[in-house]
N, C-alpha and C positions, 0 to 999 in steps of 0.2 A: 508603505505599500498597502494598497487597498485589497479587499477580498474579492474584487471583480477583475476578470481578465481584461487586459487592455485591447485596443483594436489595431495595434501595429501589425502589419501583415508579416507573416513568417511562412517559409516553405518547410513543411514538416513531413517527415517520413513516418508512416504507420507500420509497425511491425507486429503482426497479429491482427487479422481482420475478422475477429469475432464480435461479440456483442459490444465490448468496450471499444474496440477499434472503430466500429461503425458509429458509436455514440460520439466519440472524439471527432471523427470526420464531420458528422452532421453539425455539431455545435461549433466546431472550428470554422466551418465555411460561413456560418452566420456571423462570426467575428472577423471575417475577412482573411483568414488564413487559407493557404492552398496546400494540397497534399499530392505532390508530383510523384511520389513513390509509395506504393502500398505493397508490403511483403506478406505473403501468406504461404501456405503449404506448397502450393503449386509453382511458386517462383522464388524459392529461398536462395537460388543461385544469384539473384540480383542484389543480395545483401553484400555490399562490398564493391559493387561495380561503380561505373562513372556516375550513375544516377544518384547514388548515395552521397557523393561529394557535392551535389548541387543543393542539398537541403541545409537549413539552419540548425535543425535538431531532429532527433528521432524519438518517438514515443512507442514503448515496447510493452505489450500485454499479451503474453503467450502462455507457455506451460513451464513447470519447474525443470523439465528436461532440456528445453531449448533456450530458455531465458538467459542463462549465463553466457552461452555462446553468442547469442544475438548482441548482448551488451558488449562483450569483448570485441566483436566485429566493428561496432560503431566506434569504440574507443580507439581501435587500431587505425581507423581511417579519419580520426580527428573530429568525429561528429558528436556533439553533446547529446547525451541520451537520458531520457526519463523512463524508468522502468517501474511497473506496478506488478510484475510477476512475483508471486510469493512461492514459498516452499523450497528455496535454495539458499537459506541463510548461512549454511556451512561453507559456502564459497564466497560470501560477501567480503571477508577480509582479504582474500586473494585478489578479487576484482578491484577493491578499493586501492590496494597497493599498485596494481597495474595502471589504474586511472591516474594516480599521483605520479608514477614514473613517466607516463606518456604526456603529462601536463594536460590531461583531458578534463571533461566535465561529466559527472554522473549525479543524477538525482534519483534517489531510491526511497520508496515509502511502501509500507504494507497496506496503506489505504490513503486515497487522495481526496476523500471527502473532508471538507472544512469542518463539518459537524463532528465527524469521527475524531479528528485531531484535537478538537476542543474536548471531546470525551476523554482522549488520552491524558490531557492536562488535568482534568477533574479526577480521573481514576487514580492518577499518581498521588494527588493530594488526599483523596478519600482513603486510599490504602494506608497512608501514613497515620491518619487519624484513627482508623480502625485497629491499628496495631496496639492501641492503648485499651481496647475493649475485647478481652478474650471470650466473652460470652457470645460473640457473633462468629458464625462460620461463613466463610466466603465460598461462592460458587460462580461459575461463568458459563454462559450459554450463547452459542451462535447458530443462526439459521440462514441458509443460502439455497439457491436454486439447485436443481438436480444435476446441472452441467458442471458445477464447480469441481475442479480436480483435486484440490488439497483440502485436508481436514485434520486438525482444526484450521480455520482460516488464518492467514498471516496477521490479521487484525486481532483475532483472539489470542494468538501467541504473544503479540505485543502487550496486550492488556494483562495477560498472565505474568509476563516477565516483570511488568511494573509492580504488580501486587507482590510477587515473590521478593523483589528488591526492597519494598517498603514495609512489608509485614514480617516481623522476626519469627512468627510461629509457622510460616509457610515457606518450605524449602524447595518445593518442586510442584509440578502439575501432573495430572493423570487424566486420560480420556474417560468420558462417561459421567455418570451421576453418583457413583458410589463414594462413600467417605473413606478416607485414609488419613491416618495421623500425619500432620505436617505437610499435607498435599492438597492442592487446589483442584477440584473436579472441573473439567472443561468438556461440556456437552456439545456435540456437533450434530445438527439436523439438516438433512437435505430434502427439500420438498418443493414441488411445483416450480414457479418462476420467481421465487422470493429474491429480491435484489440484495438484501443484506440486513441482518438484525444482530445486535450484540447487546447482551444484558449482563450486568454484574449484580450479584445478590449478596447481602449480608443478613443472615437470619439468626435470631435468638429464639428462646422459648416464648417470648412475649411480643415480638414484632419483626418486621421485615423492612429492610432498606434496599432500594433498587436504583441502579444508574444504568441508562441505556441509550441506544441510538437505533433508529430504523431509517434506512434509505428509501425514499419514495420512487426514485428512478436512477438510472445509470448516469444521468446528467450531473448528479452530485459528485461522481468520481471524475467524469469527463472535464468538468469545470476546473477541478484541482489539477488534473494532469496538464491541461492547456496552460494554466497559470505557471506550473512548474517549467514547461517548455519555454515560456516567455522569460521566466526568471533566470534560467540557466544559460541563455544565449549570451555569448561573449565572456562567460566566466570559466574559471578553472577550479577544480576541487570536487569534493564530494558533499552533497547537500541533501537535506530532507525537509519535511513539512514544518519543522520547528524554525528552520531558517526562512522559509517562505512566509509563514504566518506570524513570525516573531512571537511565538508562544514560549 
């Protein structure tokens, strides 16, 4: 599988017509896809109607409150669903089980950027290396636009979980920049129209090591989401970016 979307035409439902929904629609049309159903706040009653049954897959980017219900509605009607909504990880196990029971297809990721998922792979490896060097203190910072509803971002939480798993001195994370023994500080900043920045720092008394990613536009995420929709068509099970990118 290459890291470029294919041009096979699909009928895709967009659930959530915000910045990401519009970016997916715009890029998808360039690739030959069609979007016969767009669900937003004013027509949520159409989610589950006959029009949903006409699509090959659904792509869902909404809010933590509505995301789980949207995903369940798609699975209930046998529609493969790609979701990028974050902030509802506590329900992921329940929805994964429902997907498997229904023989459905669910693609879930905290970030659909190819670059960010390469960052995940590097972060995991670096955290294991830094476990051997106690003179370095780890910290994490994420910056997003002022419209983002969740903080920390789902991507930051994924990065933090990887560090906690690989570094024996870090057992938890806490918000902000303050230092706490055995805890990883995770700073969240909301400013302007920043698309997305994530930085991991390891600092000692004598030097600083950084690992990071900055999205230039929402097309970075739209590309991955469309690749996921193409990937999940005709499949059953629960998938993520590691499956798609073979990381």
